[in-house]
Residue, then its C-alpha position, 0 to 999 in steps of 0.5 A: m090048814t087053810l080057813f077053807h079047810l077048817v070050814g069044810a071040816i066043821v061043815a062035814t062034822l056037823l053033817l055027820v052028827y046030824l045024820i047020826a042023830a036022825l038015825l038014832f031019833p028019826e021021829d024028832f027029824l022027820 
């Protein structure tokens, strides 16, 4: 796994976590 793939995986994970959190707690993100 290259550095680019590692960074991409981290960013994708953070975006997924952020989207789930926004769905669970919309009043905190909107």
